[in-house]
N, C-alpha and C positions, 0 to 999 in steps of 0.2 A: 686257476687252481690254487688252493690254499694248503700249504704244507703243514702237517701236524708235527712232524719231527724229522730231523735230519740225522742220518746214521752214517758214519764214515767207514770206508773200506778198512778191513782189518779189525774193527771193533765189534762187528756184528755179522752174523751170517744171514743170508736171505731167508733161511728157514725161520728166523726170528719173526719176520713179518707174517709168515704163515701161522706161526703159533699164536700170534697176537690176534689174527683175524680169521683163522681157519682157512678161508679162501678169499681171493680178491673178487668181490662181488658188488652189487649195487647196494647202496644204503637203503635200509628199510625202516619203516616206522610202524608202531603198533596202533591199530585201530580196533579197540575192544580186544577180541581174541584172535583177530586176523592180522597177519603181517602183510603190509601193502607197500609197493614201491611208490616213491614220490615222483609225480609227473607234473610238469608245468610248461606250457608254451612249447611243446615239442622237444623238451630237453629233460633228460633224466640224470640224476647225480650218480656217480660211480666212484670207485677208489682204485688207485693204481700205484705201482712202485715205479718211480722215475729215477733213472741214472743221470746224474748231472755231469757237466763238462769236467768238473774236478774229480770225477770218479766216485763221488759220494752217492749214497742212495737216500731217497726220501719217500715217505708214504704220504700221498696227497689225495685230496678230493678232486675229482674230475667231473666234467659235464659232457654227456654224450648225446648226440642227436638220436631221437627215437625213430625206429623204422618198424612199421607195423602194416599189415595188409588192410586195404579198404576195398570191400566188395561193393561195386556200383550196380544198382538194379534199376530197371524201369518196370514198375509194377512187380510182378513175381519173376520176371526174367532177369537173370544175371548177365550184364553186358561185359563186365571186366572185373578183374581183381588186380589192383595195383599196389605195389609196396610204396608207402608214403610216410611222411612225418605227420602225425596227427595235428589237426588244426586247419581251419578253413575248408573242412570237408565238403561243404555245400558248394563252395566256389570250385573246388577241384572236380567234383562230379559235373557241374554245369559246364566248365571249360572243356572237360573230356568229351561230353556229349556234343558240344558245338564243334570241336575239332574233328570229331568222327563223322560230322554231317548228319547227326541224328536229330538235332534240334537246330532251328535257325532263327525263328521269330521270337522276339521278346514276349514274355508272357506265356510261352508254350509250357514251361514248367510252373505249375501253380504252387508247389511247396515241396519240401523234402521231409521225410519221416525216417525213423529208425524202427526196426521190427521189435515190438514190445516183448515178445516171448523169447527172443534169442538171448542166450547168455553172453554172446559176443556182439551185442547190438551196437556198441560204440565203434565197431569196425565194419559196419554195414550201413549203407545209406541208400534210400529209395527215392527216386525222382517220380513225383506224381504229375502226370501231364494233363493238359486240358482234355475234357471228354471229347472223344471223336478223333483225337490226334493219331495219325497213322505213322508208324516208325518201322523202317526196314531193319530189324534187328540182326538178321542173318549177315548183312553186309559188314557188320562190325564184330563178327565172332572172333573171339580170342581163344587161343589154345594154351591153357595154363595161366600162370601168374606173370604179370608184367613186373620185371625187376625195377629197382630204383635207378639202375644205370642204363636201362634200355627201354624206351617207350614203345619200341616196335616188336619186342619179344612176343612170340605167339602168332604173329601174322606169318602166313606161309608163302607169300610172294609179294613183289612190288605192286602187282595189280590189286591185291587185297588191301595193301597199305594205302594206296593212293585214293584220295577222295576227289570229287569233281567240284572244285571251287573256281569261280571266274577269276581271271588275272586281275591284278590291281589296275585301276584306271589311272592314266597319266594325270598329274596335278601340277599346279603352278608353284606351290610352296616348296622351298628348298631349305636344306639344313646347313648351317654354318659349320665349318670344320672345328672351330673352337668349342662349339656346343657338343659335338661328338666326343671330343677329348675330355670333357668334363664328366661324361656319363659314368665311367667306371668308379670315380670317386664318389659320385652321388649315390650310386647303387650300394657301394661299400658302406657308406654312412648310414644307410637304412637297413643293413644286415645285422640286426642286433644279435641273432642267434649264431651267426657265423663267428662273431667276435668271441662268443663264449665257448663254442665247440670246435671250430675250425673244420667242420665236416658237413656243411650244408650249402646248397646252391641257392641262387636268387635269380628272379626274373623281374625286370622293372619295365613299366610302360611310361614313357616320357613324351611330352609334347615336343613339337619341332623346335620350340625355343628352349628346351632343356628342363622345363618344369616337370616335377615328378607327379604322376597321377596315381599309379598303383605299384607297389612293390610287395612281392611275396617270396617266401623261402620254403624249401623242401629238400629232402635228401636226394630227390631226383630232379634233374633239370626240367624234364618234360612236365612233371607235376607242378613245379613252380610256375611254369608258363601257363598251364591249365588253370591254376588258382588265380593268376592275374587276369587272364582272359575271362574266366568265369565270373569274377567280380564285376568286370565291365559289362558282361552279358546280363547279369542279374540287375544291374543299374540301368539297363536299357541304353548302354553306351556304345553298342556296335553299329556300324563299323568304326574302327579306330583308324580312319583314313589320313589323319594328320599326326600320326604317332610313330614313335620308335620303340621297338622291343629290344631291351638290353639284357643279355644273359651272361651268367658268370662262368659258364663252361664253354664247350665247343658248340658250333652250330651244325646240327644234324639235319637230315632231310625232314624229320618229323617236326623239329622246331620251326622250320620254314613253313611247313604245311599248316601248323597251328596258327602261325602268324597270318597266313593267307586266309584261313577260316575267319579270323577276326578282322580282316581287311587292313592289316598293318603293312605299310609299304616299305619300311626300313627296319632291318634286323642287324644288330651289332652284337659281337661276342668278343670276349677277352682271349679266346683261343682260336683254333683252326676250324674252318668249315670242311665238310666232306665234299667229294666230287659230286655226289648226288644232290647235296644241298645247293651247290653252285649252279648246277644245271637246272634244278627246279626253280631257283630264284630267277634265273635268266628267262625261263619260259613263262614265269608268273608275273613278270614285270616288277620284281622286288629288288630293292637295293640291299646287297649283302656286304657287311663289313666284318672282317676278322682281325685277330691279333690287335684289338683295340687296347693298347697299352701306352698311354701318353709318355712321350710326345709322338708316337708313331701309330699307324694303322694301315690296313690293307683294304682296298675297295675292290670287290670281285665282280659286281654286276651293277648295271644301271647307275652310272656315275652322275647322270643328269640331275639327280636329286640333291647332290652335294655341291656346295660352293667351295671349289677347290683352292681358290686364292682370293685375296681381297679384291673386291670389285668396286669401281667408282660409283 
């Protein structure tokens, strides 16, 4: 944030700010005769009054994470409307369709298009599938809009939420403890928008040796995961059977299910998992790690994938 002016208590009234700016609002620019808001990379500039620790007030420019709806369609059928941060919409749509079990094979989606006649076309994305592809759209029916904080909102029961994905197959590759402890820092280093706004989540896909493969950001945790998985799907990179999913928030049931849809055996989060997430991970043969905050972490399920101590 860049301060324009600092005004000390007793020298100015807060109404002076309002007189100067009428209202605290987003900065706008003139484009011909139309005033438009500046948007770039999922961030929109704003203006706020900030009270500092010394009780002075300052008028500053701020940067806010954009939250807008994205309507995901297959052909003419609306599958879901999710609140998201614009950017990587094709990846988000692809990841959502994969995690809902609607598409599985690479190449099922031939392209994405926007409705040319819609005034809100930038908030609508249409997946065009291979001719003859059969999709059970009723199984993914959502009721209302999916908020940025809840990827399950709209589903009316656990039975409606749960998809039928095969458990992760056992593997011989294991993850070093030190590799896990490095992941939060690596994820944070690639969160360019979080550093600017402080209000966005990240999901990163890392190899078992800690190498970063895909990192995506969104105001919703589940959207960030969909974007990362969607990128891998569009690159014909599924299953991600030797990868770790690292998320910046808590580990929910849906995060675990999305990881399972992509074949990811290890999920780590900086915060707590839910009981449903732990039970799902145990049943699905997934390793679940929570409270990953170096130098500590909690391992909840399937510890056999983690090298717990130095081995000869």
